[in-house]
N, C-alpha and C positions, 0 to 999 in steps of 0.2 A: 504494500500500500504506500503510495507516494506520501512522503512527509512523516511516516510512522516513526516513532522513537524506539519501538521494539520490533524484532522480526517475528515471523510466524513460521511454523513448521508446515511445509507443503508435501513432504515425502518422508516416510520413515517416522522416527520420533518415538518409537516404542521399544527402544533398546536394540542391542545387536542381536541379529538372528536371521532366520530365513522365512519368516512369516510374511504375509502380504502387507503388514504394517511395519515391517522391519527391513533394515539393510545391514550388510556387513562389509565395511570398507567401500563405501560408494566412491567412485572415481570420476567418471565423466558425467556431466549433467548438461542437457540441452532442453530448450523449450520451443515448441512449434508455434505456428501462428494463432492457434486456438487457445494457447496457454497451457497445453498439456506438457507435463514434465516427464522426461525420459532420463533414467539413471542407469549407468553401468555399475551394477552391484558386483564388484570385482571378486569378493571371496565367496559369493554364492553362484558365480558363473552364469549370470543371467542379466537380462535387460528388463527393467521395470518401467511401467507406464502409469502415471497419475493424471487423469483428466482434471481440469480445473475444478476445485471444490470437492474432490473425492476424499473419502476417509480411509481408503485402502487402495493399494496399487494392484496391478495385474502383471503377471509375467508374460512378456510378449515373445521372448526368445530365450532359450536356455533351460527349459524345464527338465531336460534329460540329465543335467549335471555336467560334470567335468569330462574332458577327454575326447576320445575318438568315436563318439556315438553319433546318432543321426542329427543331433543338434550340438555339434562340437563347439563349445565355447569354453575358453579358459579364463584367465584373469583379465577381465575387461577393464580398460583404463580410459578410453576415449570414444566419443560418439560424435557423429555429424550427419546432417541431412544434405543431399544434393538438391538441385533446383526442381527435380521431379518427385521429391518426397521419399526417395530411397534412403535407407539408413545404412551408414557405414560404422563399423565397430573395430577398435583396436584390441587385439588379444595379445597381451604382453607375455604371458607364460608360454604360449605356443608360437611366438614370434611371427604373427601374421595379421592380416587385415581382412575382415569379412565384409561382404556386400550383401545386404538383406533387402530384397525387393519388396516394395509395398504394393498392395492391391486394394482398391476401394470397392468393397462388396456391400451393397445396400447401405451406403454412407457410413459404414463401420470399417475402420482400417484393420486389415488383416496382414499378418507378416508371413511371407513365404519362408518356412522354417529352415529349409535346406539351402542356406545362403552359400555363396561361392567365395573362395579365398582369392583375392585379387593382388595381394602383395605378400611376399614371404611364404611361410608354410614349408620351407625346405630346411628345417632345423635352424637354430640360432647361429648367426655368423655375419660376416661383412661382405659376402659375395653379392653380385647384382641380383640374385634371386632369393636373397635372405634378408631378414631383419634380425636385430640383436635384442634390443629392449624397446620396442615401439611403445610410445606413451600417449601421444595425442595426434590428432589429425584435423585438417580442414579441407574444404572443397571450394574452389573458386567458381566464378560464373562461367568459365570455360570447361567445367567438369574436371579440372586438374586436381588430383588428390595429393596433398602434402602431408607427410608423416614425420613426426619428431621421433627419431630412433636414437635413444640416449646410449 
């Protein structure tokens, strides 16, 4: 709220954990044009979504947990949208970047769960097909993706 002297909790706030009102080491946070908050919940290996005014979030990607499963997400540290509403996520633990395509179905955003890796994913390293410790990203108007690889 503009001019407020105290902040308000809009995501999490119920202690550390994996419930729909909890986060564990939230890293990347972005807000869309409707005021919906998206959080890279790094230690729960998921992306959470809080519509404006919601009392609990929903898991949009990562429900299967860690590793090489059908929703393979690791330690998520950064999020960004491109101009088409597609979501990009940085996976620091697995040294890769995911592309998660969005689809508007009956005015409700659905996320295609089997995103593709567009950078890294070939073990940690400094070769041209590797990332070492990717931490954040941004996408410019030309759809160029920039990754901070620490």
